[in-house]
C-alpha positions in Angstrom: -0.3 0.1 -0.6 1.3 3.6 -1.0 2.6 6.1 1.7 -0.5 8.4 0.6 -3.5 5.3 0.9 -2.1 4.1 4.3 -1.8 8.6 5.5 -5.2 8.9 3.9 -3.9 11.6 1.9 -5.9 10.6 -1.4 -9.1 12.3 0.7 -7.1 15.7 0.1 -5.7 14.8 -3.4 -9.7 14.3 -4.0 -11.3 17.0 -2.9 -9.2 18.8 -4.7 -9.4 17.6 -8.0 -12.4 17.4 -7.7 -12.4 21.0 -7.2 -10.3 22.1 -9.9 -12.7 19.3 -12.3 -16.1 21.0 -10.9 -14.2 24.5 -12.2 -13.5 22.8 -15.7 -17.7 21.5 -16.2 -19.0 25.1 -15.3 -17.3 27.4 -16.4 -19.8 27.0 -19.4 -22.5 28.4 -17.5 -23.8 31.5 -18.3 -24.5 33.7 -15.5 -27.7 33.8 -13.9 -30.0 36.5 -14.7 -32.4 36.9 -11.5 -35.8 37.3 -13.7 -35.2 36.5 -16.3 -36.3 32.4 -15.8 -39.0 30.6 -17.8 -41.2 30.2 -15.6 -43.3 26.1 -15.8 -46.8 25.1 -14.4 -47.7 21.9 -14.0 -51.1 20.8 -12.2 -50.7 21.0 -8.7 -50.5 17.8 -8.4 -48.1 17.0 -10.7 -46.2 20.4 -9.5 -46.5 18.6 -6.1 -44.5 15.3 -7.2 -42.2 17.0 -9.7 -40.1 19.1 -6.7 -40.7 15.9 -4.9 -37.7 14.5 -7.8 -35.8 17.2 -7.5 -35.1 17.6 -3.9 -35.2 13.7 -3.7 -32.0 14.6 -7.0 -30.1 16.7 -4.6 -30.8 14.6 -1.9 -29.6 11.0 -4.5 -26.4 13.6 -4.5 -25.8 14.4 -1.0 -25.8 10.5 -0.5 -23.2 10.1 -3.2 -20.0 12.6 -1.7 -20.9 12.2 1.5 -20.2 8.2 0.4 -17.0 10.3 -1.5 -15.8 11.5 1.5 -15.6 8.3 3.3 -13.8 6.9 0.5 -17.0 4.5 -0.2 -16.3 4.7 -4.7 -19.5 1.5 -4.2 -21.8 3.1 -2.4 -21.9 6.4 -3.7 -23.0 5.0 -6.9 -26.0 3.0 -5.9 -28.2 6.6 -5.6 -26.4 8.0 -8.8 -27.5 4.3 -10.6 -30.9 3.7 -9.1 -32.0 7.2 -8.6 -30.2 9.7 -10.7 -30.0 6.7 -13.5 -31.6 7.2 -16.6 -33.6 4.2 -15.7 -34.1 5.8 -12.9 -38.0 6.4 -12.7 -38.4 9.8 -12.4 -36.2 10.4 -15.6 -39.6 8.9 -18.4 -40.4 12.9 -17.7 -36.6 13.8 -19.8 -36.9 10.7 -21.9 -37.1 11.8 -26.3 -39.9 10.1 -26.6 -42.2 11.1 -23.6 -41.7 14.9 -25.1 -45.5 15.2 -26.4 -47.1 12.3 -24.0 -49.0 13.6 -21.1 -47.5 13.2 -17.1 -44.9 15.7 -16.5 -42.8 15.5 -20.1 -45.9 17.5 -21.9 -45.3 20.1 -19.5 -41.3 20.6 -19.0 -39.3 23.0 -22.5 -37.2 20.8 -24.9 -34.3 22.7 -22.3 -36.0 21.7 -19.8 -35.9 18.1 -20.8 -32.7 17.7 -22.3 -30.6 19.4 -18.9 -32.3 16.4 -17.4 -31.9 14.2 -19.6 -27.4 15.6 -19.3 -28.1 15.3 -15.8 -29.5 11.3 -16.1 -26.7 10.4 -17.9 -23.6 12.3 -15.5 -25.1 10.0 -12.7 -25.2 6.3 -14.9 -21.6 8.0 -16.0 -20.0 8.5 -12.3 -21.5 5.4 -11.6 -19.3 4.1 -13.8 -16.3 5.8 -13.0 -17.2 5.0 -9.3 -17.6 1.4 -9.7 -14.2 1.3 -11.6 -12.5 3.8 -8.8 -11.6 5.9 -10.9 -11.3 9.3 -8.9 -11.2 12.0 -11.3 -13.5 10.5 -13.6 -16.0 10.0 -10.7 -15.5 13.7 -9.1 -15.6 15.1 -13.5 -18.7 13.1 -14.1 -20.3 13.7 -10.1 -19.4 18.0 -11.7 -21.8 17.5 -14.3 -24.4 15.6 -12.7 -24.8 19.3 -10.9 -23.7 21.3 -13.4 -26.4 19.9 -15.4 -28.8 21.4 -13.0 -27.8 24.3 -12.3 -28.0 25.2 -15.4 -32.0 23.9 -15.2 -32.4 25.2 -11.8 -30.7 29.1 -13.8 -32.9 28.7 -17.1 -36.1 27.7 -15.3 -38.6 27.9 -12.1 -41.6 26.2 -10.6 -45.1 28.3 -10.9 
């Protein structure tokens, strides 16, 4: 075992790499313009369900980060795959095939669904990278997950 692994210094290296990758992945984010976001109107029951999905996405990212902080990349991959990935139940509304169907998808603009698809795909890539214990790639993928969230929240708001 290397001295870095024995001392736990790898965590410091991981955090630094994550910060560098996060900055690079978000460099193209447009500045937030308050009052310029597009309002999305869902029927009340759908609105509540949609917002519950968003809170669960945030909780899944938080659980993933906590697992990473503990050095458990396998555990961090679990919420990313099950709750954020392309096959997660919440990803259905972002599927292009659902765009003109009933449900939440019919109320979501194309850009909102595109940001959602980017997030779901990045979550799946994160899980692959985390399971491979490729720390730099995993942190970069996780940064792409949150970047997609930031982009969507900067452009849209729920009425």
